[in-house]
N, C-alpha and C positions, 0 to 999 in steps of 0.2 A: 179911551178905546177908539180904535179906528175901524171903519166898516168898508168892506168891498162887496159889491152887490152880486158878483157872479164868479164862478170858477171857469177856467178855460178848458181844462182837461182833468180827468180822473183816471189814474193808472194804478190799479191795485190799491195799496194803502196811501198812495201819494196823490195830492191835489195840487195842480199847477195853476197859479194865478199870474197872468201876464199884465204888463203895463203898471205894475205896482212895485216900486223899488225901495220902499221905506221900512220894510220888515227887518227885524233884527234876528240873528241866528239864535235859535232856542226860544223865541218868543211864543207864548201860548196863543192858540187860536181856537175859535169856536166855528164849527161848520154846521150851519143851520139847514136842515133838510125837512121835507114834508113830514117825515116820521120821527123827528126829534133832533136833538143837538148832540154832535160828536166833538170830542176834544182832540187836539193835536198840537204839534209844535212846528216851527219853521226849521226846515232842514238845510235850506240853501236860499240865499238872497243875493240878487244882483241889482243893477240899476233899473231894470224893467221886468223883473221876474222874481216870484217867490214860490218855492217848492215846499209843500206842507206834508208832514207825516201824521196820519190819523191813527188814533189808538183804538178805534172801534172798527167794526165791519163796514166796508164800502159797497157791498153787494146791493145792487138795485139803485144806487145813486146815479143821478144824471147831472152833468155839469150845469145844464141850464136851469135846474130846479133848486140849486143850493146857493147860499151866499156865505161869505166868510167874514168873521169879525176878528180883528187883531186886538188882543188885550193890552199890548204894550208892556208886558212883563213876562218873565219865565214862570213855569209852573211852581206854585207855592202850596204847601200842605200845612195843615195845622198840627201842632204837637201838643200833647197833653198827657199828664200822668194817668188820667182815667182811660186812656187808650189801652192800658194793660188790662187784660181780662176780656178783650174784645177781639172779634174776627172781622177782617176787612177784605175787600177785593184787591186786585192788583193796583188800583189807583188810589187806594186809601178810603174807599167809600164803605160804610158799614154793611156787613153781610150777615149779621146775626139778628136782624129785625129790630134792633134798638136804634134810637135817634143818634145822629152824629155827636161825637163828644165836643164839649165846649173847649175850643182851642185856647191854650195859654200863650202860644206864639205861632207866628206864621214864618215858615222857612222855605228857602229855595231847595228843591229836590236835588239839585246838583251839588249842594253842600258848600261849605266855606273852607277852602284849603287851609290847613294848619301850617303856621310858620315852622319850618324845620327846627329852628332853635328853641321853639317852645315845646317840642316833643320830649317826653320822658322815656327812658329805656324801658321796654316791657319787662316786668318782673311780677313775682307773686303767683303762687300756684292756684289754678282753678281745678277743683276736683270734679271729674265727670262721672265718677262711679264705675268706669270701665277700666279694668285692670290693664289691658293692653295699651291704653292711652296713658293712664295715670302713672303706671309703673315704668314704662319704657319709652314713651313719647309724650312727655308731660306738656300740657297746655298751660301757658302763663298769660296773665292779664295784658291786653294790648297786642297780642299776637294774632296773626292770620295763619291758620293751619288747616289746609284743605283736606278733604277725604276723597281719594280716587277710588271709584267703584266701577262696576261693569253691569251690563244689562242682566237683570234677574238676581243680582246680589242684594242682600237686605240692608241697603243704605238708608231707606226710608225708616225702617225700624230702628236703626242705630241713631239716626238724626233725632227721632222722637225721644229715644231713651236718653240721649245726652241733654236735650232740651229740658226734660223732666228731672233729671238727676243732678245737673250741674250745681255746684256749691262753691262758696269761697270760705276761707278759714275763719274770717272775722264775722261772727254771727250778727253783730250789730250793723253791718254794712248793708245798704240797699242793693239787691241783686235782681236783675230783670233779664228776660229772654225775648228777643225779637225773632220771629220765625217767618221766613218768606219761602213759599212754595211756588216754583216757576214752571208753568206748562204741565201740571200734574193732572192725572185722570180724576174723574169724579170719585172713583173708589178710593184712590189714594188720599184725596182731600177729606173724604168722610173718615178715613182711618186716622188722619191727624186730628180732626175735630173730636173724634170719640176718645182718642188717647189723652188729649189735653183736658177734655171735660171730665172724664172719669178719674183722672189723677188728683183732682182738687187743687192743682197748681196753675190753672188757667189764669188766676188772678194776678200772677206775676209775668204773664206772657201776652204779647201782642202778635197776632197771626195774620199774615197777608197771603191770600190764596189767588194765584193766577192759574186758571184751569186750562186744560189742553184745548178746549173749544173756544176759549177767549181769543180775541184778536192777537196774533203774534206780536204786533207792534206794542201792545200793552206790556208785554213781557220785558221790554227794554226799560220801561219806567219802574216796574215793580221793585227791583232791588234798591233803586234810588229812593223810592218812597219809604221803604222799610229802614234804610240806613239814615234817612233824615230824622225819623222818630228816635232811632237809637242814639244819634248824636245829641238830640235834645235831652234825652234822659241822662246820657253820660256826662255831657259837658255843661249842661245848664242846671240839672237836678242832682248831680252827684251820684248817679247809679253806676254800678258795675254791670255793663250790658254785654251779653253774649248773643251774637247774631248768627243764625244758621240759615243758609240759603241752599235750596235744592230744587231743581237740578240746573247748575250753571251751563251744562251742555245745551239745554233747551233755550237758554238765554242766547248763547252763541249762534244757535241755528236761526233764531229770529233776527239777529244782527246780520247774518249771511243773507237771509231773504231780503232784508231791507237794502243791503248793498247791491244785490242783483237787480232790484227794482230801480235803483238809481243808475244802473249801467256802469258801475265802477269796475275798474280792472281788478280781477280777483287775485288773491294771494294763494297760499298753500291750501289745497283741498277746497278751493272756492271761497274761503273766508276772506274778509276784507283785510287789506294790509295794515289797517290800524287796530286789528283785534287786540294786540298787546296793550296798546295805549288805552283802549276802551275798558279792558278788564282791569287795568291799573287804576282807572278812575273809580272803580268799585272797591277793589281790594285795599287800596291805600286809605280808605275812609275808616281807619281804626287806629287805636293806639291810646296813649296816655299823654297828658300835658302837664307841665310844671304849674303849680299853683291851683290846680283843679283836682277835686277829689275822685271823680269818676274815671272810668276806663271803658273802652269799646274793643271787644275781641270778636274775631270772625272765624267761623268754620264754614267755608263754602264747600258744597258737595257736588261732584260732577261724575258722570258716567263716561268711561273711556270707550269710544266706538271700537268694536272689535277687540276690546281689552288691550288696546294699543296705548302704552304710556308715552309714546313719542308722537301721538296725535297732537295737532296744534293746540287744542284746548288744555289738556293737562300739561303739555310741554311749556306753554307760555305761562300758565298758572304757577308752575314750579319755579319759574324765574322771578316771579313777583312776590311770592309768599315765603314763609319761613319754615319750609319743610312740607311733609305730606304724610297722611295716613293711607295706606294701601290695603284694599280688601282683596283677598285671594280666592279664586274660584275653587282651587283644590281643597282648601280648608272648608269652604261652604259645602262641597260635595261630601266631605267627611263628617258633616253634621256639627261643625264647630261654629258657634255664634258667640260674639261677632267674629267673622272670618278675617281678622286683622293679621296681615303678614308683617311681622316686626322687622325682618331683614331689609326690605326696601323702604320701610317707613322711617321717618326722621322728624324730630322736632329740634330745629336749630337753636332755639332759645331755652331749651329744657334746662341746661346747666345753670341758668340764672334764676330759676324758680324752684330749685330743689336743694336738699341738703339740710344741714343743721339750722334750726330756727325757722325753717320753711316747711319741709315735709318731715324728713328724718335724716340723721347724720349718715346712715349707711346707704341711703337711696342712690347716690351717684355710682358707687362701686358695685352695688347690687345689680343695677341696670346694666352696667358694662359687662358684668359676669354672665348675666342671662343672655345677652346678645352673643357673647363669645361661645358659650356652651351650646346655644341653639344653632349657631352657624356650623360648629363642629359636628353636631348631630346630623345636620342636613347633608354634610359631606359624606358621613358614614352611611346614611340612608342611600345615597346615590351609589356608593361603593357596594353595598349589600345587594343591590339589584344585579350587579355584574358578577360578583363572586359567591353570592349566597350568604345568608345570615350565619349559617353554621361555620363559615370560614373566618368569621370576625373574632377578634380577641375579646377577652372578658371585659376589658374597659370599654371597647367599642360597643358591646351589647348594653353596657350600662348607660352609654349616651343615648342609645335608642329608647331605653326605658325613660330616661329623662325627657326626651322629645315628646313621647306619648303623654307623660304627665304634664309637661308644660302646656301642650295644646288642650288636653282634656280638663285640667284643673285650673291653670292660670289664665289662659286665653278664653276658655269657654265659660260663659255665665248666662243666666236667664235674661230675657229682654226687659225684665222689670227688677233685676237685681242690682242694687246700688252698693258697691263695696267702698268702704272708707280707704284712705291711703294706707292706714295701718294694716288693714286686712289684706290689701294688695301686696304690700311689702312682705308680710308674714307668709303669704302664699308663695311668693318668689323664693323665700328661704326654704320652704318645705320642698319644692321641686328641686332646688339646687342641692339639697341634702341627700338626694339620691346618688350624687356623684361623690367619689372619694375626695377627701379634703385636699389631697395633693394636686387635684385638677383645678382647684379654685384659686388661681394665681392672681386674680384681680381684686381680691378681698384681703383686708389686713388681718393680722393675728387677733387684734382686739375685736373686730367685727365677727370673726369666726367664733371666738369664745362666747360672745354675747348671743349670737343668733343661729349658728349652725346646729341643725337638728339631727345630724348623723353621728356616727361614732368618731370622737376625737382621739386620734392616735398620737400620743405625746412623743413617740419616737419618729414620727414623720416630719421631715424638714419642709416647711411651707415656703414657697418662693416669695 
């Protein structure tokens, strides 16, 4: 350790130390003040200057009253299997009143980059129990699939539901959930704690809570601490780990605040120009590797300011990740939970995790038919607003009945209802069976014979 006896300036969360040029970028520091010790890291270093970022509040600190200790290493956190079933703060310190877990390994929070040649292609289905995801936007192991939401939409409820219901097909495999809440209110944090505790599934879950009144700079570290534990469980202990992070918009706001404090040239909407790179350092910490049993899958959740999907945060997230799940305000107003709009939603790796020997042989064509039928129904809904429903043809009115059943029976479910993939696919067939068989052009004759629940007309030629 190296010690410097005084700081020269304190500017918000930044501490400037002049005349000291031996600090390394990312090096961990301790700032000792009369009221305690605060942790931080080196943000910038030159021959005679070091700029430090503190992860705690700096209100009331005076430069002449503090001294800085440079630890000579980056932030490392302990990883242990006994961290499952525990609740921690944003820096990985116990928040449940129990002693710190005994670390099995010490790991750098910035992670160890995986060799691209060691990566295995994401495959194998993860069952979330949510039909709109499992049936039409399937999640596979090793994937990063974000949820795009808006202010006031039930993304927190959906996040908790997925965390509690997620399963993998092989019952003998170890499965764990790492849940990171970023900048959430005390009420939201209490909701998460209550849901996990009452479910009886907290034992397989590690929870990291960064609250809205915690230092914003701590928010930048929280997802990295959570992912470090997830990497330990996945790549060292052979677990299949699902990481949920909500809300990444709060993370990006903290990054923008830090950038403004450093007087950096702002990019779009004031966010730093390196926002894409920074988000990528988080999102890319997932996947599968050859020769290792475990996997790491991510579901980052973000709220779109003004419901704008072109906002920099969802826009850049979409470039990095493999699809998106989009929550719709009109479905929420209609009382549909979860209000997942399947038309703008997409899972790019879905095709590699479904089908025969994975979910069910009819899954790919059933999903394609549901998309096509619902898209047609939405066009007819728009037309009916103009010309009136009475002017629609009989087949068009059938599509409106299908859309109502699709939303009310397939999309809608209780926030504690876990549907198996078989139940989801059977529900898909039930709502499709409201349509004449001549309209189901994306399904084979064999699939229709096996699963179609409407009236089969042998005289109808199926395309």
